[in-house]
C-alpha positions in Angstrom: 0.0 0.0 0.0 1.3 3.5 -0.9 1.4 5.3 2.5 1.8 8.6 0.7 -1.9 8.5 -0.2 -2.6 8.9 3.5 -0.5 12.1 3.8 -2.7 15.1 3.7 0.0 17.3 2.1 0.5 15.1 -1.0 -1.4 16.8 -3.8 -1.6 20.1 -1.8 -0.1 23.3 -3.1 1.8 24.7 -0.2 1.9 28.5 0.3 0.2 28.9 -3.1 3.4 27.9 -4.9 4.8 24.4 -4.1 2.8 21.4 -5.4 3.7 18.4 -3.3 3.9 15.2 -5.4 5.3 12.5 -3.2 6.7 11.9 0.3 10.4 11.0 0.3 11.3 10.5 4.0 9.8 11.0 7.4 11.9 11.9 10.5 11.4 12.9 14.0 11.5 16.6 13.2 10.1 16.9 9.7 8.8 15.2 6.6 10.5 15.6 3.2 8.6 15.7 0.0 9.3 15.9 -3.7 7.6 19.0 -5.0 7.3 21.3 -8.0 7.8 25.0 -7.8 4.8 26.1 -9.9 6.3 29.6 -10.5 9.6 28.4 -11.8 8.5 24.9 -13.0 11.3 23.0 -11.3 11.5 20.0 -9.1 12.7 20.5 -5.6 12.7 19.0 -2.1 10.3 20.4 0.5 11.2 19.9 4.1 8.1 20.5 6.3 8.4 20.6 10.1 5.8 18.5 11.9 3.0 20.8 13.0 3.4 19.5 16.6 7.0 20.8 16.7 6.2 24.0 14.7 4.3 25.2 17.8 7.6 25.3 19.7 9.6 28.5 19.0 13.0 26.9 19.8 12.4 24.1 17.3 11.3 26.6 14.7 14.4 28.7 15.3 16.6 25.7 14.9 14.8 24.6 11.8 15.0 28.1 10.2 18.7 28.4 11.2 19.5 25.6 8.7 17.9 27.6 5.9 19.7 30.8 6.9 23.0 29.1 7.2 23.0 27.1 4.0 21.5 29.9 2.0 24.7 31.9 2.6 26.8 29.2 1.1 26.7 29.4 -2.7 28.9 26.4 -3.4 28.4 23.5 -5.9 29.0 20.9 -3.2 26.4 22.2 -0.7 22.7 21.3 -1.0 21.1 24.6 -1.8 18.2 26.2 0.1 15.9 28.3 -2.1 13.2 29.5 0.2 11.7 29.3 3.7 8.2 30.1 4.7 5.0 29.1 6.6 1.5 28.3 5.8 -0.8 27.9 8.8 0.7 25.1 10.9 3.4 24.2 8.3 6.9 25.6 8.5 9.0 24.6 5.5 12.3 24.8 3.6 12.4 24.7 -0.2 15.6 22.9 -1.1 17.6 21.5 -4.0 16.5 18.0 -5.0 19.4 15.6 -5.4 18.5 12.4 -7.2 20.8 9.7 -5.9 21.8 8.2 -2.5 23.8 8.9 0.6 27.4 7.8 1.4 25.9 5.6 4.1 23.9 3.7 1.5 27.1 3.2 -0.5 29.0 1.9 2.5 26.2 -0.5 3.4 26.1 -1.8 -0.1 29.9 -2.0 -0.9 31.7 -1.8 2.4 35.3 -0.5 2.0 36.0 1.7 -1.0 39.1 1.9 -3.2 41.4 4.8 -2.1 40.7 6.7 -5.3 36.9 6.5 -4.7 37.3 7.5 -1.1 39.4 10.6 -2.0 36.9 11.4 -4.9 34.2 11.7 -2.2 36.3 13.3 0.5 37.7 16.1 -1.6 34.3 17.7 -2.6 33.1 17.3 1.0 36.1 19.2 2.2 35.6 21.8 -0.5 32.0 22.4 0.8 33.0 22.5 4.4 36.0 24.7 3.6 33.5 27.2 2.1 31.4 27.1 5.2 34.5 27.4 7.5 35.8 30.4 5.6 32.3 32.0 5.7 32.4 31.6 9.5 30.4 28.5 10.1 30.9 25.0 11.6 28.7 22.0 10.4 29.1 20.0 13.7 27.4 16.9 12.4 29.5 15.5 9.6 28.7 11.8 8.9 28.0 9.5 5.9 24.3 10.2 6.2 24.9 13.9 5.4 27.0 13.2 2.2 24.8 12.9 -0.9 26.0 11.3 -4.1 23.9 12.2 -7.1 23.1 9.9 -10.0 25.4 12.2 -12.0 28.3 11.6 -9.6 28.1 14.9 -7.9 28.9 15.0 -4.2 27.0 17.4 -1.9 27.0 18.1 1.9 23.5 18.2 3.5 21.9 18.9 6.8 23.5 22.1 8.1 20.8 22.1 10.8 23.4 22.0 13.6 25.5 24.7 12.0 27.0 27.4 14.3 28.9 30.6 13.7 32.6 30.0 14.2 33.0 33.2 16.3 29.9 32.6 18.5 29.4 30.3 21.4 29.4 26.8 20.2 28.9 24.9 23.5 25.9 23.2 24.8 25.7 23.4 28.6 25.7 20.0 30.2 25.2 18.1 26.9 26.9 17.1 23.6 25.2 17.9 20.3 26.2 15.6 17.5 26.5 11.9 16.5 28.3 9.6 18.8 30.6 7.9 16.2 31.9 11.2 14.8 32.3 13.4 17.9 35.6 15.0 18.4 37.1 14.6 21.9 36.7 18.3 22.7 32.9 18.0 21.9 32.6 15.1 24.4 34.8 16.6 27.1 33.8 20.3 26.9 30.8 20.4 24.6 32.6 22.9 22.3 33.2 22.7 18.6 35.1 24.7 16.0 36.3 24.0 12.5 38.6 21.3 13.8 35.6 19.3 15.1 34.5 19.0 11.4 38.0 18.0 10.5 38.0 15.2 13.1 34.6 13.9 11.8 35.9 13.9 8.2 38.9 11.9 9.4 36.5 9.3 10.9 34.4 9.3 7.7 37.6 8.7 5.6 38.6 5.8 7.9 35.2 4.3 7.4 35.4 4.7 3.6 38.8 3.0 3.5 38.0 0.1 5.9 34.2 -0.3 5.7 33.9 0.0 9.5 34.0 2.7 12.1 37.2 3.1 14.1 35.5 3.1 17.5 32.8 0.6 18.4 31.3 -0.7 21.6 28.3 -2.2 23.3 27.2 1.2 24.5 27.6 4.8 23.3 29.5 5.5 26.5 32.1 3.0 25.4 32.4 4.7 22.0 32.7 8.1 23.7 35.4 6.8 26.0 37.4 5.6 23.0 37.2 9.0 21.3 38.6 10.5 24.5 41.4 8.0 25.3 42.3 6.1 22.1 43.7 7.3 18.8 41.9 6.3 15.7 43.9 3.3 14.4 45.7 3.3 11.1 43.4 2.2 8.2 46.2 -0.2 7.1 45.8 -2.1 10.3 42.3 -3.2 9.1 43.1 -3.3 5.4 46.7 -4.4 4.9 48.4 -2.9 1.9 46.9 0.6 2.2 49.5 3.3 1.5 51.2 5.1 4.5 50.1 8.4 3.1 46.4 7.4 3.8 47.4 6.4 7.3 49.1 9.8 7.8 46.0 11.7 6.4 43.6 9.9 8.8 46.0 10.4 11.7 46.4 14.1 11.1 42.6 14.7 10.8 41.7 12.6 13.9 44.4 13.8 16.3 42.8 13.8 19.7 44.4 17.3 20.5 42.6 19.8 18.3 45.6 22.1 18.0 47.5 19.3 16.2 44.8 18.8 13.5 44.6 20.9 10.3 43.0 24.2 11.2 39.9 23.8 9.0 38.6 21.9 6.0 40.6 24.0 3.5 43.9 22.9 5.2 42.7 19.3 5.3 41.8 19.4 1.6 45.4 20.6 0.8 46.7 17.6 2.7 44.3 15.2 1.0 45.5 16.4 -2.4 49.1 16.0 -1.3 48.3 12.4 -0.2 46.7 11.7 -3.6 49.7 13.0 -5.4 52.0 10.8 -3.4 50.1 7.6 -4.3 50.7 5.5 -7.4 47.9 4.4 -9.7 48.2 0.9 -8.3 47.9 2.3 -4.7 44.9 4.4 -5.6 43.0 1.5 -7.2 43.9 -1.1 -4.6 40.8 -3.3 -4.1 39.8 -3.8 -0.5 39.3 -7.4 0.8 36.0 -8.8 -0.3 35.4 -10.0 3.2 34.5 -6.4 3.9 32.0 -6.1 1.1 29.0 -6.4 3.4 29.2 -4.2 6.5 26.3 -3.6 8.8 25.7 -0.5 10.8 23.4 0.1 13.7 21.4 3.2 13.0 21.4 4.3 16.6 25.0 5.3 16.5 24.4 7.4 13.4 21.7 9.5 14.9 22.2 13.2 15.7 21.5 13.5 19.5 21.9 15.7 22.5 23.8 13.6 25.0 24.6 14.7 28.6 28.3 14.9 29.2 27.9 12.9 32.4 28.7 9.8 30.4 28.6 7.3 33.1 24.9 7.9 34.0 22.1 6.1 32.3 18.4 6.6 32.5 17.2 3.7 30.5 18.2 0.4 28.9 17.9 1.3 25.3 20.6 -1.1 24.2 24.2 -0.9 23.2 24.1 1.6 20.4 21.5 4.0 21.9 22.7 7.4 23.0 22.8 7.9 26.8 20.3 10.1 28.4 19.2 11.5 25.0 17.2 14.6 25.6 16.3 15.4 22.1 16.5 13.8 18.7 17.0 16.4 16.0 17.4 14.0 13.1 16.9 10.3 12.5 18.8 7.6 10.5 18.8 8.0 6.8 16.1 6.3 4.7 17.2 3.6 2.4 17.4 5.2 -1.0 17.9 3.5 -4.3 19.7 5.4 -7.1 16.4 6.3 -8.6 15.1 8.0 -5.5 15.9 11.4 -4.1 18.6 12.1 -1.5 18.4 15.5 0.2 19.1 17.4 3.3 16.3 15.8 5.3 15.6 14.6 8.8 15.6 10.8 9.1 13.0 8.1 9.8 12.0 7.8 13.4 9.1 7.5 15.9 7.0 10.6 16.6 6.4 9.3 20.1 10.1 9.7 20.9 9.8 13.4 19.9 6.8 13.9 22.0 8.7 12.4 24.9 11.5 14.8 24.1 9.2 17.8 24.3 8.1 16.8 27.8 11.8 16.4 28.9 12.6 19.8 27.4 9.6 21.4 29.0 7.7 21.6 25.8 4.5 21.1 27.6 3.4 22.6 30.9 2.6 19.2 32.5 -0.6 20.6 33.9 -3.6 21.9 31.9 -6.5 23.9 33.3 -10.0 24.0 31.9 -10.7 27.4 30.3 -13.1 29.4 32.3 -14.5 31.1 29.3 -13.1 34.5 30.2 -11.6 36.8 27.6 -8.9 39.4 27.4 -7.3 41.5 24.8 -4.0 41.1 23.1 -1.7 43.9 24.4 -0.1 46.3 22.0 2.9 44.5 20.5 3.9 46.3 17.3 7.4 47.8 17.5 8.3 45.9 20.7 11.3 43.6 20.8 10.6 39.9 20.9 11.6 39.7 24.5 9.4 42.7 25.5 6.4 41.4 23.6 6.7 38.0 25.4 6.7 39.8 28.7 3.6 41.8 27.8 1.8 38.7 26.7 2.8 36.9 29.9 1.5 39.8 32.0 -1.8 39.5 30.2 -2.1 35.8 30.9 -1.1 34.8 27.4 2.0 33.1 25.9 3.9 32.9 22.6 2.7 30.1 20.4 5.5 30.5 17.9 7.7 33.2 16.3 7.8 33.8 12.5 10.3 36.1 10.9 9.8 38.2 7.8 11.7 40.9 6.0 10.6 44.5 6.6 11.9 47.9 5.5 9.6 49.6 8.1 10.2 47.7 11.3 13.6 47.5 12.9 15.3 44.1 13.0 14.2 42.1 16.0 10.9 44.0 16.6 7.4 42.8 16.3 5.8 43.8 13.0 2.6 41.7 13.3 0.8 39.2 15.5 -2.0 36.6 15.2 -4.4 37.5 16.8 -3.5 41.2 16.2 -2.9 43.7 18.9 -6.1 44.7 20.8 -8.0 41.7 19.4 -10.3 39.8 21.9 -8.9 36.4 22.9 -9.6 33.8 25.6 -7.5 33.7 28.7 -4.5 31.4 28.6 -4.4 31.4 24.8 -1.3 31.7 22.6 -0.2 34.4 20.2 2.0 34.0 17.1 4.5 36.8 16.8 5.9 38.0 13.4 9.3 39.5 14.1 11.1 41.7 11.6 14.3 40.4 10.0 15.1 43.9 8.8 15.4 44.8 5.1 16.2 42.1 2.5 19.6 43.6 2.1 21.7 45.6 4.6 24.9 47.6 4.2 28.0 46.6 6.0 28.6 49.3 8.6 32.0 51.0 8.9 33.6 49.5 11.9 37.2 50.4 11.1 39.3 51.6 14.1 36.6 50.3 16.5 37.5 47.9 19.3 36.6 44.3 18.3 33.8 43.9 20.8 32.1 47.1 19.7 32.6 46.2 16.0 30.9 42.9 16.6 28.0 44.6 18.3 27.5 47.0 15.4 27.6 44.2 12.9 24.9 42.3 14.9 22.9 45.5 15.3 23.0 45.9 11.5 21.7 42.4 11.0 24.9 40.8 10.0 27.0 38.0 11.7 30.6 38.6 12.9 32.7 36.0 11.0 36.2 34.7 11.3 38.7 37.1 13.0 42.3 37.3 11.7 45.0 39.6 13.0 47.6 41.7 11.2 50.2 44.4 12.0 49.1 48.0 11.5 51.1 51.2 12.0 47.9 53.3 12.1 45.2 51.3 13.9 45.6 50.7 17.6 46.1 47.2 18.8 42.8 45.3 19.3 40.8 47.6 16.9 39.4 46.7 13.5 41.7 47.3 10.5 39.2 46.2 7.8 36.3 43.9 7.0 35.5 41.6 4.2 33.3 42.6 2.5 34.2 46.3 3.0 32.0 48.9 4.6 29.1 50.0 2.4 28.7 46.6 0.6 25.2 45.3 0.5 24.6 41.8 1.9 21.7 39.7 2.9 20.8 39.8 6.6 22.8 37.4 8.8 25.7 37.2 6.3 29.0 36.5 7.9 31.5 39.4 7.8 35.2 38.5 8.2 37.1 40.9 10.5 40.8 41.9 10.5 42.0 43.1 13.9 45.2 45.1 14.4 48.1 43.6 16.3 49.5 47.1 16.5 52.9 48.2 15.2 55.4 45.4 14.9 58.1 45.3 17.6 61.5 43.9 16.8 62.8 41.3 19.2 66.3 42.0 20.8 68.9 39.4 21.4 69.1 38.5 25.1 71.1 35.2 24.9 74.0 35.3 27.3 72.4 37.8 29.6 71.2 37.1 33.1 67.5 36.2 33.4 66.9 39.5 35.3 68.6 41.7 32.7 67.0 39.8 29.8 63.5 40.1 31.3 64.0 43.8 31.9 65.1 44.4 28.3 62.2 42.4 26.8 59.6 44.1 29.0 60.9 47.5 28.1 60.5 46.5 24.4 56.8 45.7 25.2 56.9 41.9 25.5 55.7 39.6 28.3 58.4 37.1 29.5 58.1 33.5 30.6 61.0 31.4 31.9 60.8 27.7 30.8 61.1 25.1 33.5 64.4 23.2 33.7 67.8 24.2 32.3 69.8 23.1 29.3 73.5 22.5 28.6 74.8 25.4 26.4 77.9 27.4 25.7 76.5 30.2 27.9 77.6 30.3 31.5 75.3 28.8 34.1 72.3 31.0 35.0 72.5 33.0 31.7 69.9 32.9 29.0 70.7 30.0 26.6 67.8 30.3 24.2 64.8 32.6 23.4 61.6 31.5 21.7 61.7 34.4 19.2 64.9 35.0 17.4 66.7 38.3 17.3 65.1 40.6 14.7 61.8 38.8 14.6 58.7 41.0 14.6 56.0 40.4 17.2 53.1 42.3 18.5 53.3 44.3 21.7 52.2 42.1 24.6 53.3 38.9 22.9 55.1 36.4 25.2 58.7 35.4 24.7 59.9 32.3 26.6 63.5 32.2 27.9 65.4 29.0 28.5 68.2 29.2 31.1 71.7 27.6 30.7 73.1 25.2 33.2 76.6 25.8 31.7 78.6 24.1 29.1 79.4 20.4 29.1 82.8 19.5 30.8 85.0 17.3 28.7 88.6 15.8 29.2 91.4 17.6 27.4 93.6 15.2 25.2 97.4 15.2 25.3 99.0 17.0 22.4 102.5 17.6 23.7 105.1 16.5 21.2 102.6 16.6 18.3 103.0 18.9 15.3 100.9 22.2 15.5 98.5 21.0 12.8 97.9 17.6 14.3 97.5 19.2 17.8 95.0 21.7 16.5 93.0 19.0 14.7 92.9 16.8 17.8 91.7 19.5 20.1 89.1 20.8 17.7 87.6 17.4 17.2 87.4 17.0 21.0 85.2 20.2 21.1 87.7 23.0 21.9 88.8 26.2 20.3 92.6 26.4 19.8 95.1 29.2 20.1 98.8 28.7 19.1 101.6 30.5 21.1 105.0 30.6 19.3 107.9 31.9 21.4 110.2 34.5 20.0 112.7 33.1 17.5 111.0 29.7 17.7 111.3 27.7 14.5 109.8 24.4 15.8 106.3 23.0 15.0 106.4 20.6 17.9 104.1 21.4 20.9 106.1 21.9 24.1 103.1 22.6 26.4 99.3 23.1 26.6 97.3 25.4 28.8 95.2 22.6 30.3 97.1 19.4 31.1 96.2 16.0 29.7 93.2 14.4 31.6 91.9 17.6 33.1 88.4 18.7 32.1 87.5 22.0 30.5 84.2 23.5 29.3 83.2 22.4 25.8 83.9 25.2 23.4 86.5 26.8 25.6 89.9 27.8 24.2 93.1 25.7 24.8 96.4 27.4 24.2 99.2 25.3 22.8 102.9 26.5 22.9 105.7 25.4 20.5 109.2 24.7 21.6 111.6 27.6 21.7 115.4 27.8 21.0 
């Protein structure tokens, strides 16, 4: 039986524009349909949030964030978002329709891939993520389910629903947002993620493509999380003998447990992937994985995007080995099985609606207690022009609450203020009812404000106030702009951009300061000289053997003449003196032989010839045979006189 016939939206024209022809997939958060844009006569995918969730403002905000984030990324390897809107209880995204399947489908069908095929998939994925990272965003949920492979061979990254701005808070208090098998250690331990968390996940995906299996497995999600924290991802060649060392190195670099060791972002990892490909021969690229790995099964629970409390050791149920611990919300569900003839798109996955209802109760989505309406009425307070927060307060004071928040462009109302409501202001409404707020997103395009020479914090504030998102911050020397203030933005001031576009910021490091040479000086004198130059000083623990006398500076972290910013830290390493070595006996040797012997032992040599001496034989040496002298010190040798 075709279950799509029971779907009330199939055959419906949503928002007077999108004719829904068939249901593609159903997940815990939304249903995805194949639809036709009747205005432009093109096939697209329509992602419609379940009406029960659309009543929750936080779910709607998260849903719309996906549209806003991806719409900023005009990249051929990112699933495009065309439109976002609402009709009655339906909140939807109009998205690019990709006919094909997911990488998860490929791995289930084939198991391990040839290195050439794995790199052919990895590189466009990194290109897509690189565009996102350089635009100021982190995906945070990279996995095979979110890699789409079209019937035409094109590779696209989907489901940017968990995307976050790089330069904004990316932590989830008390919980982990992501998919267990692909979480970076810092996401598990601290709940934070930047571009390097996506790099880690891509390293895990590469391992899975090369071996047909995940690097970390266990009976419970807690065991998998523990392995992410305490065990390195193994070399792919350990599972598939014969894989090239360059592939092992690439996986190791991407999945380093310390984030500072990984490539900074997907652009850097893409460069390393291309270097690895160039280092492989045709035979290595086309190596056929063992057939024993042709069929690999995956438990869908580990592939789900979940919010997991960071108190890993605590459990609230017995959901089985692969179920996330204490899962408090399920944003997406496992990928539907798609044949090459079906559509693959950025969609939530199949799941049970009851689980989502339970989630809403856990999150406080319902009040838990309902009262029978007394039949009394009140009026909606005046809301127009109020901020969203102020409008919510006024509604609460009137005994009403916010049903949901919709956002629309407006050239009249300031961004973030209420431009309409349903019911409207002053309308008669029953007590304890809900009101839908329509909040202004500002004009459809905004000009980048001039924030040059402003302190970084103030510049960020002005960008946000203008309706733009502060993007990646880089730092550069400037003779004119004070340290910590903005040198320039990209795009420049006055450029028109869509609201919420990311604006990259260059911040001044101040005028460059040249580093003096303090080696050989006492720690006190060296510290004083460096601090007078504008630097901070740190003394490294322990001492090293060097030619400098004991207690003097043997090494400085920045070389003489290097240019640093005022306030940068220079680390000093203190000498414990030179190594003492025995002096060889050269008395009776020729001058040349004596010099050679002493220099090979580690000494400098000075020759003393007495007046009217015509002999080349050594008569004496300044340090006697067998005595010790500092390595590098000078030994004087004297020739025989008349």
